[in-house]
C-alpha positions, 0 to 999 in steps of 0.5 A: 547085361545087368540082372537084379534078383530078390535075395529072399525069393530068388526071383528075377526082378530086372533084366536090362541090356545095353548095346554100343551105338554104331560110333562106339558110345554106350547106348540107353538101357533096354529093359527086358524084364521088369519096369523101366525107371521113369525119367525124373526130368520129363515126369516132373516138367509140365511143359513136356508132351508125354503119352496119356497115363490111360494108355496100355502099359506092357511090362514083363514080370517072370515067375519061377515056372513061367514067363509073364507079361502084364498089360495094364489099362485094358478095360475090356472083358476077357472074352474080347481078348485072343492070345495066339502063337505065331511059330513062323515069326517066333512071336506071340500075338495079343488082339481084341475082337473089337480091334482096340488093341493089338500087340506082337512080341517075341520071347527073347529067352526062347530065341537065345536058347533056340527053342520053339514056341509051343501054343499049349504052353500059353494062357491068359487071364484078365482082372482089374483092367490088367491082362496077364499072359503066361507062357510056361517055361520049357524044361531046358530054360528051367534047368538053365535057370537052376544052374544060374541060381547055383552060381548066384548063391556062390556070390555074396550079396550086401544088405542093399542088394549089390553083389560083389562082382569081380571083373577080369 
């Protein structure tokens, strides 16, 4: 796992995981928080088939008090959207009444801490063709992040954002 924090605001900007393949080789980075980096080879090559830039783009960007997901390129009105919690599957479901968009996703932070999903903690808003879904962080997650932030303050960051990590 690798995490990047903004040194001024102490906010998490990127969290990504890397797992080994079944044969033991390093796998690709899986971005959990933040936006994945564009592949420079495929983004400049006109011969490569790629998805439309008008497709919805699903990313996660957390705030201090809530988990937040942003889905860009959704031109529908706020009344069309329905955001609900499915406790049995431990996921959040976003769907539209016009059946043009459907997304089911989990909150890995709650799964790691084995905390239940609460439907009263979820809210959403829509503006500028972007749907923003917020889930208020439980107290257990907030205290865990406070402890982690204390540990990060002990590390010294350089001007480029790198932290001197000692491996054992």
